[in-house]
SEKE-520623 format. One record per residue: residue number from 0; residue in three letters; chain; x negated, y negated, z negated of N, C-alpha, C, O in turn. Coordinates in pm, 1 decimal, decimal comma. Layout:
% residues N
<atom><nr>NUM</nr><rest>ALA</rest><kette>A</kette><n_east>X</n_east><n_north>Y</n_north><n_up>Z</n_up><ca_east>X</ca_east><ca_north>Y</ca_north><ca_up>Z</ca_up><c_east>X</c_east><c_north>Y</c_north><c_up>Z</c_up><o_east>X</o_east><o_north>Y</o_north><o_up>Z</o_up></atom>
...
This chain:
% residues 70
<atom><nr>0</nr><rest>ILE</rest><kette>A</kette><n_east>-649,7</n_east><n_north>-1262,7</n_north><n_up>368,3</n_up><ca_east>-546,6</ca_east><ca_north>-1270,5</ca_north><ca_up>266,4</ca_up><c_east>-606,5</c_east><c_north>-1255,0</c_north><c_up>127,1</c_up><o_east>-542,5</o_east><o_north>-1289,9</o_north><o_up>27,9</o_up></atom>
<atom><nr>1</nr><rest>GLY</rest><kette>A</kette><n_east>-725,7</n_east><n_north>-1204,2</n_north><n_up>119,0</n_up><ca_east>-789,2</ca_east><ca_north>-1184,7</ca_north><ca_up>-11,2</ca_up><c_east>-743,3</c_east><c_north>-1056,1</c_north><c_up>-76,6</c_up><o_east>-688,0</o_east><o_north>-968,2</o_north><o_up>-10,5</o_up></atom>
<atom><nr>2</nr><rest>GLU</rest><kette>A</kette><n_east>-765,9</n_east><n_north>-1045,2</n_north><n_up>-204,7</n_up><ca_east>-723,6</ca_east><ca_north>-926,6</ca_north><ca_up>-280,0</ca_up><c_east>-584,0</c_east><c_north>-948,3</c_north><c_up>-334,8</c_up><o_east>-551,1</o_east><o_north>-1056,7</o_north><o_up>-383,0</o_up></atom>
<atom><nr>3</nr><rest>LYS</rest><kette>A</kette><n_east>-502,3</n_east><n_north>-844,6</n_north><n_up>-327,1</n_up><ca_east>-365,5</ca_east><ca_north>-848,1</ca_north><ca_up>-378,2</ca_up><c_east>-343,1</c_east><c_north>-725,3</c_north><c_up>-464,4</c_up><o_east>-411,8</o_east><o_north>-624,4</o_north><o_up>-448,4</o_up></atom>
<atom><nr>4</nr><rest>ARG</rest><kette>A</kette><n_east>-247,7</n_east><n_north>-733,2</n_north><n_up>-555,4</n_up><ca_east>-212,0</ca_east><ca_north>-620,3</ca_north><ca_up>-641,1</ca_up><c_east>-77,5</c_east><c_north>-565,0</c_north><c_up>-598,3</c_up><o_east>9,8</o_east><o_north>-637,4</o_north><o_up>-550,3</o_up></atom>
<atom><nr>5</nr><rest>SER</rest><kette>A</kette><n_east>-63,2</n_east><n_north>-434,7</n_north><n_up>-616,9</n_up><ca_east>63,0</ca_east><ca_north>-369,6</ca_north><ca_up>-584,5</ca_up><c_east>90,3</c_east><c_north>-261,5</c_north><c_up>-687,2</c_up><o_east>-1,2</o_east><o_north>-194,3</o_north><o_up>-734,8</o_up></atom>
<atom><nr>6</nr><rest>SER</rest><kette>A</kette><n_east>215,9</n_east><n_north>-245,9</n_north><n_up>-720,4</n_up><ca_east>258,0</ca_east><ca_north>-136,4</ca_north><ca_up>-806,4</ca_up><c_east>327,7</c_east><c_north>-35,2</c_north><c_up>-716,7</c_up><o_east>445,3</o_east><o_north>-50,3</o_north><o_up>-683,5</o_up></atom>
<atom><nr>7</nr><rest>ALA</rest><kette>A</kette><n_east>254,1</n_east><n_north>67,4</n_north><n_up>-678,3</n_up><ca_east>308,4</ca_east><ca_north>168,5</ca_north><ca_up>-587,5</ca_up><c_east>292,4</c_east><c_north>305,7</c_north><c_up>-652,2</c_up><o_east>185,9</o_east><o_north>337,4</o_north><o_up>-705,1</o_up></atom>
<atom><nr>8</nr><rest>GLN</rest><kette>A</kette><n_east>395,9</n_east><n_north>385,6</n_north><n_up>-648,1</n_up><ca_east>391,1</ca_east><ca_north>518,8</ca_north><ca_up>-707,3</ca_up><c_east>334,4</c_east><c_north>617,5</c_north><c_up>-605,2</c_up><o_east>408,2</o_east><o_north>687,2</o_north><o_up>-535,6</o_up></atom>
<atom><nr>9</nr><rest>ILE</rest><kette>A</kette><n_east>201,5</n_east><n_north>621,3</n_north><n_up>-598,5</n_up><ca_east>134,9</ca_east><ca_north>702,1</ca_north><ca_up>-496,2</ca_up><c_east>37,4</c_east><c_north>802,6</c_north><c_up>-557,1</c_up><o_east>-46,7</o_east><o_north>857,5</o_north><o_up>-486,0</o_up></atom>
<atom><nr>10</nr><rest>THR</rest><kette>A</kette><n_east>47,6</n_east><n_north>827,3</n_north><n_up>-686,9</n_up><ca_east>-53,9</ca_east><ca_north>910,1</ca_north><ca_up>-753,3</ca_up><c_east>-40,8</c_east><c_north>1059,5</c_north><c_up>-724,5</c_up><o_east>-133,6</o_east><o_north>1134,6</o_north><o_up>-754,5</o_up></atom>
<atom><nr>11</nr><rest>ARG</rest><kette>A</kette><n_east>68,7</n_east><n_north>1104,7</n_north><n_up>-668,4</n_up><ca_east>80,5</ca_east><ca_north>1247,5</ca_north><ca_up>-639,0</ca_up><c_east>-17,7</c_east><c_north>1291,1</c_north><c_up>-530,5</c_up><o_east>-74,9</o_east><o_north>1399,9</o_north><o_up>-538,3</o_up></atom>
<atom><nr>12</nr><rest>HIS</rest><kette>A</kette><n_east>-37,3</n_east><n_north>1206,8</n_north><n_up>-430,0</n_up><ca_east>-122,7</ca_east><ca_north>1244,1</ca_north><ca_up>-317,6</ca_up><c_east>-259,1</c_east><c_north>1175,0</c_north><c_up>-316,7</c_up><o_east>-347,1</o_east><o_north>1215,4</o_north><o_up>-240,7</o_up></atom>
<atom><nr>13</nr><rest>TYR</rest><kette>A</kette><n_east>-278,8</n_east><n_north>1071,4</n_north><n_up>-399,6</n_up><ca_east>-399,5</ca_east><ca_north>990,3</ca_north><ca_up>-388,6</ca_up><c_east>-463,5</c_east><c_north>963,9</c_north><c_up>-524,2</c_up><o_east>-395,1</o_east><o_north>940,8</o_north><o_up>-623,9</o_up></atom>
<atom><nr>14</nr><rest>THR</rest><kette>A</kette><n_east>-598,1</n_east><n_north>968,0</n_north><n_up>-525,4</n_up><ca_east>-674,1</ca_east><ca_north>924,8</ca_north><ca_up>-642,3</ca_up><c_east>-731,2</c_east><c_north>786,9</c_north><c_up>-610,9</c_up><o_east>-727,9</o_east><o_north>742,5</o_north><o_up>-496,1</o_up></atom>
<atom><nr>15</nr><rest>ILE</rest><kette>A</kette><n_east>-782,9</n_east><n_north>720,1</n_north><n_up>-711,9</n_up><ca_east>-843,4</ca_east><ca_north>588,6</ca_north><ca_up>-690,1</ca_up><c_east>-956,4</c_east><c_north>598,4</c_north><c_up>-588,7</c_up><o_east>-967,9</o_east><o_north>514,1</o_north><o_up>-499,8</o_up></atom>
<atom><nr>16</nr><rest>ASP</rest><kette>A</kette><n_east>-1040,7</n_east><n_north>702,0</n_north><n_up>-601,8</n_up><ca_east>-1152,9</ca_east><ca_north>717,9</ca_north><ca_up>-508,5</ca_up><c_east>-1106,2</c_east><c_north>733,7</c_north><c_up>-364,1</c_up><o_east>-1174,2</o_east><o_north>687,8</o_north><o_up>-272,4</o_up></atom>
<atom><nr>17</nr><rest>GLN</rest><kette>A</kette><n_east>-992,2</n_east><n_north>797,3</n_north><n_up>-342,5</n_up><ca_east>-940,4</ca_east><ca_north>815,3</ca_north><ca_up>-206,6</ca_up><c_east>-883,4</c_east><c_north>686,1</c_north><c_up>-149,2</c_up><o_east>-872,6</o_east><o_north>672,4</o_north><o_up>-27,3</o_up></atom>
<atom><nr>18</nr><rest>LEU</rest><kette>A</kette><n_east>-847,1</n_east><n_north>592,0</n_north><n_up>-234,4</n_up><ca_east>-785,6</ca_east><ca_north>467,3</ca_north><ca_up>-188,0</ca_up><c_east>-886,8</c_east><c_north>357,1</c_north><c_up>-159,2</c_up><o_east>-860,1</o_east><o_north>268,9</o_north><o_up>-77,5</o_up></atom>
<atom><nr>19</nr><rest>ILE</rest><kette>A</kette><n_east>-1002,1</n_east><n_north>360,5</n_north><n_up>-224,8</n_up><ca_east>-1101,9</ca_east><ca_north>255,4</ca_north><ca_up>-205,8</ca_up><c_east>-1151,7</c_east><c_north>258,8</c_north><c_up>-60,9</c_up><o_east>-1201,1</o_east><o_north>360,9</o_north><o_up>-13,2</o_up></atom>
<atom><nr>20</nr><rest>GLY</rest><kette>A</kette><n_east>-1137,9</n_east><n_north>146,1</n_north><n_up>7,1</n_up><ca_east>-1181,9</ca_east><ca_north>133,6</ca_north><ca_up>145,1</ca_up><c_east>-1081,8</c_east><c_north>184,2</c_north><c_up>248,1</c_up><o_east>-1105,8</o_east><o_north>171,6</o_north><o_up>368,1</o_up></atom>
<atom><nr>21</nr><rest>ARG</rest><kette>A</kette><n_east>-970,2</n_east><n_north>241,0</n_north><n_up>203,8</n_up><ca_east>-871,0</ca_east><ca_north>295,0</ca_north><ca_up>296,7</ca_up><c_east>-783,1</c_east><c_north>181,5</c_north><c_up>350,5</c_up><o_east>-741,3</o_east><o_north>93,9</o_north><o_up>274,8</o_up></atom>
<atom><nr>22</nr><rest>GLN</rest><kette>A</kette><n_east>-756,0</n_east><n_north>183,4</n_north><n_up>478,8</n_up><ca_east>-665,3</ca_east><ca_north>84,9</ca_north><ca_up>537,1</ca_up><c_east>-522,3</c_east><c_north>138,3</c_north><c_up>529,1</c_up><o_east>-494,9</o_east><o_north>252,2</o_north><o_up>567,1</o_up></atom>
<atom><nr>23</nr><rest>VAL</rest><kette>A</kette><n_east>-432,5</n_east><n_north>54,5</n_north><n_up>479,3</n_up><ca_east>-291,3</ca_east><ca_north>89,9</ca_north><ca_up>470,7</ca_up><c_east>-209,4</c_east><c_north>-25,7</c_north><c_up>525,4</c_up><o_east>-260,9</o_east><o_north>-136,0</o_north><o_up>543,6</o_up></atom>
<atom><nr>24</nr><rest>LEU</rest><kette>A</kette><n_east>-82,4</n_east><n_north>-0,6</n_north><n_up>551,4</n_up><ca_east>7,7</ca_east><ca_north>-106,1</ca_north><ca_up>597,7</ca_up><c_east>87,0</c_east><c_north>-157,7</c_north><c_up>479,1</c_up><o_east>126,3</o_east><o_north>-81,5</o_north><o_up>390,8</o_up></atom>
<atom><nr>25</nr><rest>GLY</rest><kette>A</kette><n_east>109,9</n_east><n_north>-287,6</n_north><n_up>478,4</n_up><ca_east>185,7</ca_east><ca_north>-347,4</ca_north><ca_up>370,1</ca_up><c_east>248,1</c_east><c_north>-478,5</c_north><c_up>412,8</c_up><o_east>209,0</o_east><o_north>-538,5</o_north><o_up>512,9</o_up></atom>
<atom><nr>26</nr><rest>VAL</rest><kette>A</kette><n_east>345,5</n_east><n_north>-521,7</n_north><n_up>335,1</n_up><ca_east>414,5</ca_east><ca_north>-648,3</ca_north><ca_up>358,8</ca_up><c_east>365,9</c_east><c_north>-746,8</c_north><c_up>254,0</c_up><o_east>377,3</o_east><o_north>-721,3</o_north><o_up>134,2</o_up></atom>
<atom><nr>27</nr><rest>VAL</rest><kette>A</kette><n_east>311,0</n_east><n_north>-860,6</n_north><n_up>299,3</n_up><ca_east>253,3</ca_east><ca_north>-957,0</ca_north><ca_up>206,1</ca_up><c_east>330,9</c_east><c_north>-1088,3</c_north><c_up>197,5</c_up><o_east>294,2</o_east><o_north>-1175,1</o_north><o_up>118,3</o_up></atom>
<atom><nr>28</nr><rest>ASN</rest><kette>A</kette><n_east>436,5</n_east><n_north>-1105,4</n_north><n_up>276,2</n_up><ca_east>508,4</ca_east><ca_north>-1233,0</ca_north><ca_up>272,8</ca_up><c_east>635,5</c_east><c_north>-1227,9</c_north><c_up>187,7</c_up><o_east>720,6</o_east><o_north>-1316,2</o_north><o_up>199,1</o_up></atom>
<atom><nr>29</nr><rest>PHE</rest><kette>A</kette><n_east>649,4</n_east><n_north>-1125,8</n_north><n_up>102,6</n_up><ca_east>757,5</ca_east><ca_north>-1123,2</ca_north><ca_up>3,8</ca_up><c_east>712,2</c_east><c_north>-1198,6</c_north><c_up>-120,8</c_up><o_east>592,3</o_east><o_north>-1213,0</o_north><o_up>-144,9</o_up></atom>
<atom><nr>30</nr><rest>SER</rest><kette>A</kette><n_east>806,4</n_east><n_north>-1245,9</n_north><n_up>-198,4</n_up><ca_east>772,4</ca_east><ca_north>-1306,9</ca_north><ca_up>-326,9</ca_up><c_east>721,5</c_east><c_north>-1199,0</c_north><c_up>-421,5</c_up><o_east>769,9</o_east><o_north>-1085,8</o_north><o_up>-417,8</o_up></atom>
<atom><nr>31</nr><rest>PRO</rest><kette>A</kette><n_east>623,1</n_east><n_north>-1232,9</n_north><n_up>-507,4</n_up><ca_east>574,7</ca_east><ca_north>-1134,6</ca_north><ca_up>-605,2</ca_up><c_east>687,6</c_east><c_north>-1088,4</c_north><c_up>-696,8</c_up><o_east>778,9</o_east><o_north>-1164,9</o_north><o_up>-727,8</o_up></atom>
<atom><nr>32</nr><rest>ARG</rest><kette>A</kette><n_east>680,2</n_east><n_north>-961,4</n_north><n_up>-739,9</n_up><ca_east>780,7</ca_east><ca_north>-904,9</ca_north><ca_up>-830,2</ca_up><c_east>712,7</c_east><c_north>-841,4</c_north><c_up>-949,1</c_up><o_east>610,8</o_east><o_north>-773,8</o_north><o_up>-934,7</o_up></atom>
<atom><nr>33</nr><rest>GLN</rest><kette>A</kette><n_east>768,0</n_east><n_north>-862,9</n_north><n_up>-1065,2</n_up><ca_east>715,8</ca_east><ca_north>-800,6</ca_north><ca_up>-1187,0</ca_up><c_east>767,8</c_east><c_north>-657,8</c_north><c_up>-1193,1</c_up><o_east>888,7</o_east><o_north>-636,0</o_north><o_up>-1202,1</o_up></atom>
<atom><nr>34</nr><rest>ILE</rest><kette>A</kette><n_east>677,6</n_east><n_north>-560,4</n_north><n_up>-1188,2</n_up><ca_east>714,7</ca_east><ca_north>-419,4</ca_north><ca_up>-1197,4</ca_up><c_east>639,3</c_east><c_north>-362,4</c_north><c_up>-1316,1</c_up><o_east>520,4</o_east><o_north>-331,9</o_north><o_up>-1307,2</o_up></atom>
<atom><nr>35</nr><rest>GLY</rest><kette>A</kette><n_east>710,0</n_east><n_north>-348,4</n_north><n_up>-1427,6</n_up><ca_east>643,9</ca_east><ca_north>-307,8</ca_north><ca_up>-1551,8</ca_up><c_east>540,5</c_east><c_north>-412,6</c_north><c_up>-1587,8</c_up><o_east>570,4</o_east><o_north>-531,9</o_north><o_up>-1585,9</o_up></atom>
<atom><nr>36</nr><rest>PRO</rest><kette>A</kette><n_east>418,6</n_east><n_north>-370,0</n_north><n_up>-1620,8</n_up><ca_east>315,5</ca_east><ca_north>-466,4</ca_north><ca_up>-1659,6</ca_up><c_east>242,4</c_east><c_north>-530,5</c_north><c_up>-1540,6</c_up><o_east>155,7</o_east><o_north>-615,6</o_north><o_up>-1560,5</o_up></atom>
<atom><nr>37</nr><rest>VAL</rest><kette>A</kette><n_east>276,4</n_east><n_north>-490,8</n_north><n_up>-1417,9</n_up><ca_east>203,3</ca_east><ca_north>-536,8</ca_north><ca_up>-1299,3</ca_up><c_east>286,0</c_east><c_north>-638,2</c_north><c_up>-1220,3</c_up><o_east>404,2</o_east><o_north>-615,9</o_north><o_up>-1194,2</o_up></atom>
<atom><nr>38</nr><rest>LEU</rest><kette>A</kette><n_east>222,8</n_east><n_north>-750,2</n_north><n_up>-1182,3</n_up><ca_east>284,9</ca_east><ca_north>-843,5</ca_north><ca_up>-1089,3</ca_up><c_east>248,2</c_east><c_north>-795,4</c_north><c_up>-949,2</c_up><o_east>135,2</o_east><o_north>-814,4</o_north><o_up>-904,3</o_up></atom>
<atom><nr>39</nr><rest>SER</rest><kette>A</kette><n_east>342,9</n_east><n_north>-733,7</n_north><n_up>-881,1</n_up><ca_east>318,2</ca_east><ca_north>-673,0</ca_north><ca_up>-750,3</ca_up><c_east>330,8</c_east><c_north>-779,2</c_north><c_up>-642,1</c_up><o_east>435,6</o_east><o_north>-842,0</o_north><o_up>-627,1</o_up></atom>
<atom><nr>40</nr><rest>GLU</rest><kette>A</kette><n_east>221,7</n_east><n_north>-798,8</n_north><n_up>-566,3</n_up><ca_east>216,3</ca_east><ca_north>-901,5</ca_north><ca_up>-462,8</ca_up><c_east>228,4</c_east><c_north>-845,5</c_north><c_up>-321,9</c_up><o_east>238,8</o_east><o_north>-921,7</o_north><o_up>-225,7</o_up></atom>
<atom><nr>41</nr><rest>VAL</rest><kette>A</kette><n_east>227,3</n_east><n_north>-712,5</n_north><n_up>-308,5</n_up><ca_east>228,3</ca_east><ca_north>-646,8</ca_north><ca_up>-178,2</ca_up><c_east>323,1</c_east><c_north>-528,1</c_north><c_up>-183,3</c_up><o_east>323,7</o_east><o_north>-453,0</o_north><o_up>-280,8</o_up></atom>
<atom><nr>42</nr><rest>LEU</rest><kette>A</kette><n_east>402,4</n_east><n_north>-511,1</n_north><n_up>-79,6</n_up><ca_east>483,1</ca_east><ca_north>-390,8</ca_north><ca_up>-64,6</ca_up><c_east>404,0</c_east><c_north>-295,8</c_north><c_up>24,7</c_up><o_east>396,1</o_east><o_north>-315,5</o_north><o_up>145,9</o_up></atom>
<atom><nr>43</nr><rest>VAL</rest><kette>A</kette><n_east>345,6</n_east><n_north>-192,8</n_north><n_up>-35,9</n_up><ca_east>268,0</ca_east><ca_north>-93,9</ca_north><ca_up>39,2</ca_up><c_east>366,9</c_east><c_north>0,0</c_north><c_up>107,3</c_up><o_east>461,5</o_east><o_north>47,4</o_north><o_up>44,4</o_up></atom>
<atom><nr>44</nr><rest>LEU</rest><kette>A</kette><n_east>345,1</n_east><n_north>27,0</n_north><n_up>236,2</n_up><ca_east>439,9</ca_east><ca_north>106,7</ca_north><ca_up>313,8</ca_up><c_east>401,9</c_east><c_north>254,6</c_north><c_up>316,2</c_up><o_east>284,6</o_east><o_north>290,3</o_north><o_up>326,7</o_up></atom>
<atom><nr>45</nr><rest>GLY</rest><kette>A</kette><n_east>502,4</n_east><n_north>337,9</n_north><n_up>306,3</n_up><ca_east>481,6</ca_east><ca_north>481,9</ca_north><ca_up>311,4</ca_up><c_east>610,9</c_east><c_north>551,8</c_north><c_up>346,9</c_up><o_east>716,4</o_east><o_north>489,7</o_north><o_up>359,5</o_up></atom>
<atom><nr>46</nr><rest>LEU</rest><kette>A</kette><n_east>600,3</n_east><n_north>681,0</n_north><n_up>362,5</n_up><ca_east>715,2</ca_east><ca_north>766,6</ca_north><ca_up>392,2</ca_up><c_east>721,8</c_east><c_north>876,7</c_north><c_up>288,3</c_up><o_east>618,1</o_east><o_north>916,9</o_north><o_up>235,4</o_up></atom>
<atom><nr>47</nr><rest>PRO</rest><kette>A</kette><n_east>842,2</n_east><n_north>927,5</n_north><n_up>257,2</n_up><ca_east>851,2</ca_east><ca_north>1034,7</ca_north><ca_up>159,1</ca_up><c_east>814,7</c_east><c_north>1169,9</c_north><c_up>220,4</c_up><o_east>847,7</o_east><o_north>1198,4</o_north><o_up>335,6</o_up></atom>
<atom><nr>48</nr><rest>ASP</rest><kette>A</kette><n_east>745,4</n_east><n_north>1252,9</n_north><n_up>140,7</n_up><ca_east>722,6</ca_east><ca_north>1390,8</ca_north><ca_up>184,9</ca_up><c_east>846,5</c_east><c_north>1473,1</c_north><c_up>151,4</c_up><o_east>949,8</o_east><o_north>1417,1</o_north><o_up>114,7</o_up></atom>
<atom><nr>49</nr><rest>GLU</rest><kette>A</kette><n_east>837,1</n_east><n_north>1605,5</n_north><n_up>163,6</n_up><ca_east>953,1</ca_east><ca_north>1693,1</ca_north><ca_up>140,2</ca_up><c_east>1008,1</c_east><c_north>1681,4</c_north><c_up>-2,3</c_up><o_east>1126,1</o_east><o_north>1707,4</o_north><o_up>-26,3</o_up></atom>
<atom><nr>50</nr><rest>GLU</rest><kette>A</kette><n_east>921,6</n_east><n_north>1642,1</n_north><n_up>-96,5</n_up><ca_east>963,7</ca_east><ca_north>1631,1</ca_north><ca_up>-237,1</ca_up><c_east>989,8</c_east><c_north>1486,7</c_north><c_up>-279,2</c_up><o_east>1019,5</o_east><o_north>1460,9</o_north><o_up>-395,9</o_up></atom>
<atom><nr>51</nr><rest>GLY</rest><kette>A</kette><n_east>979,3</n_east><n_north>1393,5</n_north><n_up>-186,6</n_up><ca_east>1006,1</ca_east><ca_north>1252,8</ca_north><ca_up>-216,4</ca_up><c_east>884,7</c_east><c_north>1173,4</c_north><c_up>-260,1</c_up><o_east>897,4</o_east><o_north>1054,6</o_north><o_up>-289,9</o_up></atom>
<atom><nr>52</nr><rest>ALA</rest><kette>A</kette><n_east>766,6</n_east><n_north>1235,2</n_north><n_up>-264,9</n_up><ca_east>644,9</ca_east><ca_north>1162,7</ca_north><ca_up>-301,9</ca_up><c_east>597,3</c_east><c_north>1078,7</c_north><c_up>-182,9</c_up><o_east>616,1</o_east><o_north>1116,5</o_north><o_up>-67,2</o_up></atom>
<atom><nr>53</nr><rest>VAL</rest><kette>A</kette><n_east>536,1</n_east><n_north>965,6</n_north><n_up>-213,0</n_up><ca_east>495,7</ca_east><ca_north>870,9</ca_north><ca_up>-108,7</ca_up><c_east>370,3</c_east><c_north>917,9</c_north><c_up>-34,5</c_up><o_east>270,4</o_east><o_north>955,8</o_north><o_up>-95,7</o_up></atom>
<atom><nr>54</nr><rest>VAL</rest><kette>A</kette><n_east>378,4</n_east><n_north>914,4</n_north><n_up>98,8</n_up><ca_east>264,2</ca_east><ca_north>935,3</ca_north><ca_up>187,3</ca_up><c_east>239,5</c_east><c_north>802,0</c_north><c_up>256,6</c_up><o_east>326,2</o_east><o_north>752,5</o_north><o_up>328,7</o_up></atom>
<atom><nr>55</nr><rest>LEU</rest><kette>A</kette><n_east>122,7</n_east><n_north>744,0</n_north><n_up>235,3</n_up><ca_east>93,2</ca_east><ca_north>611,0</ca_north><ca_up>287,8</ca_up><c_east>88,4</c_east><c_north>608,4</c_north><c_up>440,2</c_up><o_east>51,0</o_east><o_north>706,4</o_north><o_up>504,7</o_up></atom>
<atom><nr>56</nr><rest>ILE</rest><kette>A</kette><n_east>127,0</n_east><n_north>494,3</n_north><n_up>495,8</n_up><ca_east>117,5</ca_east><ca_north>470,1</ca_north><ca_up>639,2</ca_up><c_east>-8,4</c_east><c_north>386,5</c_north><c_up>662,6</c_up><o_east>-32,3</o_east><o_north>288,7</o_north><o_up>591,8</o_up></atom>
<atom><nr>57</nr><rest>GLY</rest><kette>A</kette><n_east>-87,7</n_east><n_north>424,7</n_north><n_up>761,0</n_up><ca_east>-208,4</ca_east><ca_north>349,4</ca_north><ca_up>794,2</ca_up><c_east>-239,2</c_east><c_north>362,7</c_north><c_up>941,2</c_up><o_east>-184,4</o_east><o_north>448,9</o_north><o_up>1009,8</o_up></atom>
<atom><nr>58</nr><rest>PRO</rest><kette>A</kette><n_east>-328,4</n_east><n_north>275,9</n_north><n_up>990,0</n_up><ca_east>-364,8</ca_east><ca_north>283,4</ca_north><ca_up>1131,6</ca_up><c_east>-443,3</c_east><c_north>410,4</c_north><c_up>1161,1</c_up><o_east>-510,4</o_east><o_north>464,6</o_north><o_up>1073,2</o_up></atom>
<atom><nr>59</nr><rest>GLY</rest><kette>A</kette><n_east>-434,7</n_east><n_north>457,2</n_north><n_up>1284,0</n_up><ca_east>-507,5</ca_east><ca_north>576,1</ca_north><ca_up>1325,0</ca_up><c_east>-653,7</c_east><c_north>548,6</c_north><c_up>1357,6</c_up><o_east>-733,4</o_east><o_north>641,9</o_north><o_up>1368,4</o_up></atom>
<atom><nr>60</nr><rest>HIS</rest><kette>A</kette><n_east>-689,6</n_east><n_north>421,4</n_north><n_up>1373,2</n_up><ca_east>-826,6</ca_east><ca_north>378,5</ca_north><ca_up>1400,1</ca_up><c_east>-854,7</c_east><c_north>257,5</c_north><c_up>1311,1</c_up><o_east>-761,0</o_east><o_north>190,3</o_north><o_up>1267,8</o_up></atom>
<atom><nr>61</nr><rest>ASP</rest><kette>A</kette><n_east>-981,6</n_east><n_north>228,7</n_north><n_up>1283,3</n_up><ca_east>-1014,0</ca_east><ca_north>109,4</ca_north><ca_up>1207,9</ca_up><c_east>-969,4</c_east><c_north>-14,2</c_north><c_up>1286,1</c_up><o_east>-989,5</o_east><o_north>-23,9</o_north><o_up>1407,2</o_up></atom>
<atom><nr>62</nr><rest>VAL</rest><kette>A</kette><n_east>-909,4</n_east><n_north>-106,7</n_north><n_up>1215,1</n_up><ca_east>-863,6</ca_east><ca_north>-232,1</ca_north><ca_up>1273,8</ca_up><c_east>-911,4</c_east><c_north>-346,9</c_north><c_up>1183,4</c_up><o_east>-943,4</o_east><o_north>-323,3</o_north><o_up>1066,9</o_up></atom>
<atom><nr>63</nr><rest>PRO</rest><kette>A</kette><n_east>-916,9</n_east><n_north>-470,0</n_north><n_up>1234,8</n_up><ca_east>-956,8</ca_east><ca_north>-582,2</ca_north><ca_up>1150,5</ca_up><c_east>-862,2</c_east><c_north>-598,3</c_north><c_up>1031,6</c_up><o_east>-740,6</o_east><o_north>-585,2</o_north><o_up>1046,1</o_up></atom>
<atom><nr>64</nr><rest>LEU</rest><kette>A</kette><n_east>-918,0</n_east><n_north>-626,4</n_north><n_up>914,8</n_up><ca_east>-835,8</ca_east><ca_north>-645,5</ca_north><ca_up>795,6</ca_up><c_east>-744,9</c_east><c_north>-766,6</c_north><c_up>812,4</c_up><o_east>-785,1</o_east><o_north>-867,8</o_north><o_up>869,8</o_up></atom>
<atom><nr>65</nr><rest>GLY</rest><kette>A</kette><n_east>-622,7</n_east><n_north>-755,9</n_north><n_up>762,2</n_up><ca_east>-529,2</ca_east><ca_north>-867,3</ca_north><ca_up>764,8</ca_up><c_east>-453,0</c_east><c_north>-881,8</c_north><c_up>895,0</c_up><o_east>-383,5</o_east><o_north>-981,6</o_north><o_up>914,4</o_up></atom>
<atom><nr>66</nr><rest>GLY</rest><kette>A</kette><n_east>-464,0</n_east><n_north>-785,6</n_north><n_up>984,1</n_up><ca_east>-392,8</ca_east><ca_north>-793,6</ca_north><ca_up>1111,3</ca_up><c_east>-242,4</c_east><c_north>-785,4</c_north><c_up>1092,0</c_up><o_east>-194,8</o_east><o_north>-729,0</o_north><o_up>993,4</o_up></atom>
<atom><nr>67</nr><rest>LYS</rest><kette>A</kette><n_east>-168,5</n_east><n_north>-840,9</n_north><n_up>1184,8</n_up><ca_east>-22,2</ca_east><ca_north>-838,8</ca_north><ca_up>1177,9</ca_up><c_east>32,3</c_east><c_north>-714,8</c_north><c_up>1243,6</c_up><o_east>-15,6</o_east><o_north>-673,0</o_north><o_up>1349,0</o_up></atom>
<atom><nr>68</nr><rest>LEU</rest><kette>A</kette><n_east>132,2</n_east><n_north>-655,8</n_north><n_up>1181,8</n_up><ca_east>200,7</ca_east><ca_north>-539,0</ca_north><ca_up>1234,4</ca_up><c_east>306,8</c_east><c_north>-586,4</c_north><c_up>1333,7</c_up><o_east>387,0</o_east><o_north>-674,5</o_north><o_up>1302,7</o_up></atom>
<atom><nr>69</nr><rest>PHE</rest><kette>A</kette><n_east>306,5</n_east><n_north>-527,5</n_north><n_up>1452,2</n_up><ca_east>410,1</ca_east><ca_north>-562,4</ca_north><ca_up>1550,8</ca_up><c_east>447,9</c_east><c_north>-439,9</c_north><c_up>1629,4</c_up><o_east>533,4</o_east><o_north>-447,1</o_north><o_up>1717,7</o_up></atom>
């Protein structure tokens, strides 16, 4: 799928260094949406913690990049 951009409010639990190389789940077949200054091409999936901050969803083991969620 290549590189995609996303505007996700995930800074409470994650720094840039923690995200580089991390596998996460996302939806890539939605139309891009302008969110502030960012054209978001991916809906990154997560769940809210007790305070409503996003906790990312990811596979429990390394999987091939670009795999389909089923």
